[in-house]
KOLKE-160900 format. One record per atom (N, C-alpha, C): residue number from 1; residue in three letters; atom name; y negated, z negated, x negated. Coordinates in Angstrom, 2 decimals. Atoms other than C-alpha are relative to their C-alpha. Layout:
N
R   i  aa at      py      pz      px
R NUM ala CA       Y       Z       X
...
This chain:
86
R   i  aa at      py      pz      px
R   1 met  N    0.82   -1.09    0.75
R   1 met CA   63.34   -4.90  223.48
R   1 met  C    1.28    1.10   -0.30
R   2 ile  N   -0.93   -1.13    0.40
R   2 ile CA   64.91   -1.47  222.90
R   2 ile  C    0.08    0.26   -1.39
R   3 val  N   -0.07   -0.51    1.25
R   3 val CA   66.06   -0.53  219.56
R   3 val  C   -0.12    1.37    0.09
R   4 ala  N    0.12   -1.42    0.32
R   4 ala CA   64.75    2.73  218.38
R   4 ala  C    1.04    0.60   -0.74
R   5 asp  N   -0.95   -0.70    0.60
R   5 asp CA   67.93    4.33  217.50
R   5 asp  C   -0.09    1.30    0.04
R   6 gln  N   -0.06   -1.47   -0.02
R   6 gln CA   69.06    7.87  217.16
R   6 gln  C    0.11    0.60    1.22
R   7 asp  N   -0.01   -0.50   -1.19
R   7 asp CA   69.71    8.23  220.72
R   7 asp  C   -1.32   -0.12    0.67
R   8 phe  N    1.38    0.00   -0.71
R   8 phe CA   66.32    7.04  221.76
R   8 phe  C   -0.84    1.05   -0.76
R   9 lys  N    0.61   -1.06    0.58
R   9 lys CA   64.78    9.55  219.08
R   9 lys  C    0.33    1.36    0.79
R  10 glu  N   -0.44   -1.37   -0.73
R  10 glu CA   66.80   12.36  220.91
R  10 glu  C   -0.57    0.16    1.27
R  11 arg  N    0.72    0.07   -1.28
R  11 arg CA   65.32   11.27  224.21
R  11 arg  C   -1.40    0.40   -0.11
R  12 val  N    1.49   -0.31    0.33
R  12 val CA   61.75   11.54  222.83
R  12 val  C    0.00    1.48   -0.29
R  13 asp  N    0.05   -1.35    0.27
R  13 asp CA   62.69   14.91  221.41
R  13 asp  C    0.23    0.96    1.26
R  14 arg  N   -0.05   -0.81   -1.19
R  14 arg CA   63.81   16.23  224.76
R  14 arg  C   -1.08   -0.08    0.83
R  15 ala  N    0.98   -0.01   -0.68
R  15 ala CA   60.89   15.11  226.39
R  15 ala  C   -1.01    0.97   -0.72
R  16 leu  N    0.84   -0.95    0.60
R  16 leu CA   58.94   17.07  223.75
R  16 leu  C    0.35    1.44    0.16
R  17 asp  N   -0.26   -1.21   -0.10
R  17 asp CA   60.90   20.00  224.33
R  17 asp  C   -0.68    0.78    1.18
R  18 glu  N    0.79   -0.60   -1.19
R  18 glu CA   58.85   20.63  227.65
R  18 glu  C   -1.31    0.50   -0.56
R  19 ile  N    1.22   -0.51    0.45
R  19 ile CA   55.67   21.08  225.55
R  19 ile  C    0.11    0.96   -1.15
R  20 arg  N   -0.01   -0.63    1.24
R  20 arg CA   57.05   22.68  222.43
R  20 arg  C   -0.19    1.51    0.21
R  21 pro  N    0.32   -1.33    0.01
R  21 pro CA   56.87   26.29  223.84
R  21 pro  C   -1.52    0.26    0.12
R  22 his  N    1.34   -0.33   -0.07
R  22 his CA   53.22   25.84  224.63
R  22 his  C   -0.62   -0.04   -1.45
R  23 leu  N    0.49    0.06    1.20
R  23 leu CA   52.59   24.68  221.08
R  23 leu  C    0.29    1.20   -0.99
R  24 ala  N   -0.56   -1.13    0.63
R  24 ala CA   54.73   27.61  219.79
R  24 ala  C   -1.02    1.15    0.11
R  25 val  N    0.99   -1.17   -0.24
R  25 val CA   52.21   30.16  221.41
R  25 val  C   -0.92    0.15   -1.00
R  26 asp  N    1.02    0.04    0.97
R  26 asp CA   49.63   29.09  218.98
R  26 asp  C    0.59   -0.13   -1.38
R  27 gly  N   -0.59    0.15    1.45
R  27 gly CA   52.13   28.88  215.96
R  27 gly  C    0.24   -1.42   -0.43
R  28 gly  N   -0.06    1.35    0.22
R  28 gly CA   52.54   25.24  216.09
R  28 gly  C    1.51   -0.63    0.42
R  29 asn  N   -1.20    0.84   -0.56
R  29 asn CA   55.21   22.60  216.76
R  29 asn  C   -0.27   -1.53   -0.35
R  30 ile  N    0.10    1.75   -0.03
R  30 ile CA   55.85   18.73  216.61
R  30 ile  C    1.17   -0.50   -0.46
R  31 glu  N   -1.18    0.76    0.59
R  31 glu CA   58.15   16.41  214.89
R  31 glu  C   -0.05   -1.30    0.12
R  32 val  N   -0.11    1.46   -0.10
R  32 val CA   59.17   13.03  215.72
R  32 val  C    0.36   -0.65   -1.55
R  33 val  N   -0.09    0.75    1.49
R  33 val CA   58.70   10.87  212.39
R  33 val  C    0.80   -1.21    0.14
R  34 glu  N   -0.50    1.24   -0.17
R  34 glu CA   59.47    7.59  213.52
R  34 glu  C   -0.38   -0.84    1.31
R  35 ile  N    0.31    0.96   -1.06
R  35 ile CA   59.68    5.16  216.45
R  35 ile  C    0.20   -1.34   -0.36
R  36 thr  N   -0.27    1.34    0.59
R  36 thr CA   58.85    1.77  215.63
R  36 thr  C    0.60   -0.91    0.95
R  37 glu  N   -0.47    0.92   -0.64
R  37 glu CA   60.21   -1.30  216.80
R  37 glu  C   -0.69   -0.49    1.26
R  38 asp  N    0.64    0.41   -1.23
R  38 asp CA   57.39   -2.04  219.17
R  38 asp  C   -0.37    1.24    0.72
R  39 leu  N   -0.11   -1.27   -0.77
R  39 leu CA   57.98    1.51  220.62
R  39 leu  C   -1.45    0.85    0.04
R  40 val  N    1.16   -0.92    0.38
R  40 val CA   55.02    3.44  219.05
R  40 val  C    0.74    1.22   -0.41
R  41 val  N   -0.55   -1.28    0.45
R  41 val CA   56.08    7.04  218.54
R  41 val  C   -0.91    0.74   -0.94
R  42 lys  N    0.94   -0.58    1.11
R  42 lys CA   54.71    8.47  215.19
R  42 lys  C    0.47    1.57    0.09
R  43 ile  N   -0.18   -1.24    0.15
R  43 ile CA   54.66   12.29  215.12
R  43 ile  C   -0.78    0.75   -1.10
R  44 lys  N    0.57   -0.69    1.10
R  44 lys CA   53.63   14.88  212.79
R  44 lys  C   -0.19    1.62    0.67
R  45 trp  N    0.07   -1.30   -0.22
R  45 trp CA   52.05   18.24  213.66
R  45 trp  C    0.32    0.88   -1.03
R  46 leu  N   -0.62   -1.03    1.00
R  46 leu CA   53.64   21.27  212.17
R  46 leu  C   -0.87    1.40    0.42
R  47 gly  N    0.66   -1.37   -0.07
R  47 gly CA   52.18   24.84  211.70
R  47 gly  C   -1.21   -0.03    0.23
R  48 asn  N    1.37   -0.06   -0.27
R  48 asn CA   48.97   25.65  213.09
R  48 asn  C   -0.52   -1.10    0.76
R  49 cys  N    0.51    1.25   -0.84
R  49 cys CA   48.80   22.49  215.24
R  49 cys  C   -0.66   -0.89   -1.03
R  50 ala  N    0.46    0.96    1.15
R  50 ala CA   48.28   20.57  211.78
R  50 ala  C   -1.48    0.05   -0.33
R  51 phe  N    1.33   -0.50    0.20
R  51 phe CA   44.89   22.29  211.44
R  51 phe  C   -0.88    0.17    1.14
R  52 phe  N    0.63   -0.17   -1.53
R  52 phe CA   43.81   22.44  215.19
R  52 phe  C   -0.85   -1.11    0.25
R  53 ser  N    1.10    0.93   -0.32
R  53 ser CA   40.61   20.65  215.98
R  53 ser  C    0.33   -0.73    1.37
R  54 met  N   -0.14    0.65   -1.24
R  54 met CA   41.85   19.98  219.50
R  54 met  C    1.29   -0.84    0.14
R  55 ser  N   -1.27    0.77   -0.04
R  55 ser CA   45.13   18.33  218.39
R  55 ser  C   -0.10   -1.55    0.66
R  56 glu  N    0.11    1.22   -0.61
R  56 glu CA   43.83   14.78  219.48
R  56 glu  C   -0.11    0.10    1.41
R  57 met  N    0.05   -0.22   -1.56
R  57 met CA   43.01   16.20  223.14
R  57 met  C    1.52    0.39    0.33
R  58 thr  N   -1.32   -0.49   -0.41
R  58 thr CA   46.49   17.89  223.02
R  58 thr  C    1.11   -1.28   -0.18
R  59 met  N   -0.80    1.02    0.23
R  59 met CA   48.02   14.58  221.87
R  59 met  C    0.01   -0.76    1.31
R  60 lys  N    0.09    0.89   -1.01
R  60 lys CA   46.72   12.61  224.70
R  60 lys  C    0.22    0.62    1.52
R  61 ala  N   -0.25   -0.79   -1.10
R  61 ala CA   46.82   15.43  227.43
R  61 ala  C    1.45    0.56    0.01
R  62 gly  N   -1.16   -0.75   -0.07
R  62 gly CA   50.12   16.82  226.59
R  62 gly  C    1.19   -0.96   -0.37
R  63 val  N   -1.29    0.55    0.58
R  63 val CA   52.36   15.09  224.05
R  63 val  C    0.33   -1.53    0.64
R  64 glu  N   -0.12    1.21   -0.26
R  64 glu CA   51.69   11.44  225.00
R  64 glu  C    0.43   -0.03    1.47
R  65 gln  N   -0.49   -0.11   -1.37
R  65 gln CA   51.95   12.33  228.66
R  65 gln  C    1.35    0.41    0.36
R  66 ala  N   -1.21   -0.43   -0.17
R  66 ala CA   55.07   14.13  228.41
R  66 ala  C    1.04   -0.94   -0.46
R  67 ile  N   -0.73    1.05    0.57
R  67 ile CA   56.77   11.38  226.34
R  67 ile  C    0.19   -1.12    1.26
R  68 lys  N    0.03    1.01   -0.97
R  68 lys CA   55.65    8.72  228.81
R  68 lys  C    0.49    0.11    1.51
R  69 ala  N   -0.51   -0.45   -1.19
R  69 ala CA   56.50   10.63  231.80
R  69 ala  C    1.69   -0.31    0.08
R  70 lys  N   -1.64    0.23    0.10
R  70 lys CA   60.32   10.41  230.78
R  70 lys  C    0.27   -1.36   -0.46
R  71 met  N   -0.33    1.23    0.68
R  71 met CA   60.10    7.24  228.91
R  71 met  C   -1.23   -0.89    0.09
R  72 pro  N    0.95    1.06   -0.22
R  72 pro CA   57.66    4.79  230.40
R  72 pro  C   -0.11   -1.36   -0.86
R  73 glu  N   -0.04    1.07    0.82
R  73 glu CA   58.69    2.15  227.95
R  73 glu  C   -0.77    0.35   -1.20
R  74 ile  N    0.82   -0.28    1.41
R  74 ile CA   56.89    3.89  224.98
R  74 ile  C   -1.50   -0.41    0.21
R  75 lys  N    1.48    0.56   -0.29
R  75 lys CA   53.52    2.25  224.46
R  75 lys  C   -1.02    0.92   -0.57
R  76 gln  N    0.89   -0.90    0.50
R  76 gln CA   51.74    4.80  222.41
R  76 gln  C    0.57    1.05   -0.96
R  77 val  N   -0.30   -1.16    0.95
R  77 val CA   52.04    8.07  220.52
R  77 val  C   -1.23    0.26   -0.94
R  78 ile  N    1.13   -0.27    0.84
R  78 ile CA   50.21    8.64  217.50
R  78 ile  C    0.44    1.04   -1.28
R  79 ala  N   -0.17   -1.02    0.73
R  79 ala CA   49.85   11.44  214.92
R  79 ala  C   -0.15   -0.37   -1.56
R  80 ile  N    0.10    0.42    1.35
R  80 ile CA   50.53   10.68  211.14
R  80 ile  C   -1.07    0.93   -0.84
R  81 asn  N    0.94   -0.81    0.60
R  81 asn CA   48.38   13.76  210.32
R  81 asn  C   -1.01    0.48    0.83
R  82 asp  N    1.06   -0.31   -1.02
R  82 asp CA   45.57   13.69  212.68
R  82 asp  C   -0.87    1.06   -0.58
R  83 phe  N    1.19   -0.97    0.56
R  83 phe CA   42.86   16.52  212.27
R  83 phe  C   -1.11   -1.08   -0.34
R  84 gln  N    1.37    1.09    0.30
R  84 gln CA   39.91   14.83  210.64
R  84 gln  C   -0.88    1.09   -0.27
R  85 ala  N    1.10   -0.84    0.07
R  85 ala CA   36.60   16.98  211.16
R  85 ala  C   -0.75   -0.27   -1.32
R  86 ser  N    0.94    0.15    1.41
R  86 ser CA   34.70   17.46  207.74
R  86 ser  C   -1.26    0.08    0.27
């Protein structure tokens, strides 16, 4: 099992750097909050992304895919501040 250390987090951040410019266009960003021992990446949407109703689709089509392409050992990516429709 890979220990989710600082180097591991930096690798995830580098994978996210590929999609950050696309998020920035809409005034958003993304932060890696935690990587669990069972290799689940927990992210937090920042800026406009925190309120964007398409964030879940962005998560699966962009964020999770970008991370898993560089780090296939990652099991899942979840947002701790998922958009909830009222």
